[in-house]
C-alpha positions as CSV (number, residue, x, y, z in Angstrom):
1,X,-4.9,24.0,30.7
2,X,-2.8,27.1,31.7
3,X,-6.0,29.2,32.0
4,X,-6.9,26.9,35.0
5,X,-3.9,28.5,36.8
6,X,-4.1,32.1,35.6
7,X,-7.6,32.5,37.3
8,X,-5.6,32.1,40.6
9,X,-3.2,35.0,40.0
10,X,-3.5,38.4,41.6
11,X,-1.9,41.8,41.2
12,X,1.4,42.8,42.8
13,X,-0.6,45.7,44.5
14,X,-2.9,43.3,46.2
15,X,-0.1,41.0,47.3
16,X,1.8,44.1,48.7
17,X,-1.4,45.1,50.6
18,X,-1.4,41.7,52.2
19,X,2.3,42.1,53.3
20,X,3.8,39.8,50.7
21,X,7.1,41.4,49.4
22,X,8.1,41.3,45.8
23,X,11.6,40.2,44.6
24,X,13.1,43.8,44.6
25,X,11.9,44.4,48.1
26,X,13.1,41.0,49.3
27,X,16.5,41.7,47.9
28,X,16.9,45.2,49.1
29,X,15.0,45.4,52.3
30,X,15.4,41.9,53.6
31,X,18.4,40.0,52.3
32,X,20.7,43.0,52.0
33,X,19.6,44.5,55.4
34,X,19.9,41.4,57.5
35,X,22.7,39.4,56.0
36,X,26.4,39.9,55.8
37,X,27.6,40.1,52.2
38,X,29.5,36.7,52.7
39,X,26.2,35.0,53.3
40,X,24.6,36.1,50.0
41,X,25.4,32.8,48.2
42,X,23.1,31.1,50.8
43,X,20.4,33.6,51.5
44,X,20.0,34.8,47.8
45,X,19.5,31.1,46.6
46,X,15.8,30.1,47.3
47,X,16.5,26.4,47.2
48,X,19.4,26.6,49.6
49,X,17.4,28.9,51.9
50,X,14.6,26.4,51.9
51,X,16.8,23.5,52.8
52,X,18.5,25.6,55.6
53,X,15.1,26.6,56.9
54,X,13.9,23.0,56.9
55,X,17.0,21.8,58.7
56,X,16.3,24.6,61.4
57,X,12.7,23.1,61.8
58,X,10.9,26.0,60.0
59,X,7.7,25.2,58.3
60,X,8.2,25.7,54.6
61,X,5.9,25.2,51.5
62,X,6.1,21.9,49.7
63,X,8.6,21.9,46.8
64,X,6.8,21.4,43.5
65,X,9.9,21.5,41.4
66,X,13.2,23.3,40.7
67,X,14.0,25.6,37.7
68,X,17.7,26.2,37.7
69,X,18.0,28.3,34.6
70,X,15.9,30.2,32.0
71,X,16.0,27.3,29.5
72,X,14.2,25.1,31.9
73,X,11.2,27.3,32.3
74,X,9.5,25.6,29.4
75,X,9.2,22.4,31.7
76,X,7.0,24.3,34.2
77,X,3.7,22.9,32.6
78,X,5.0,19.2,33.0
79,X,6.1,20.1,36.6
80,X,2.7,21.3,37.8
81,X,0.4,19.2,35.7
82,X,-0.4,16.7,38.5
83,X,0.0,19.1,41.4
84,X,-3.0,19.3,43.7
85,X,-3.3,22.6,45.6
86,X,-3.9,21.5,49.2
């Protein structure tokens, strides 16, 4: 089942070439550069940022699920089993 998803993965280099930033670049070049330190709890939390962006009228990807801590990663297969890429 998981192999169905792995064929859709790509390399970090290919993503970077398409202008997609990795987490380190996001944290250093984007979050740190454009946000006051007091805003970090909001802008460094992807779920909070998504909610703020939706409330502001931004188009955001559909939420498939939330992983709040490392122990919950084992639930990822259940979370995506019925997900249809559309």
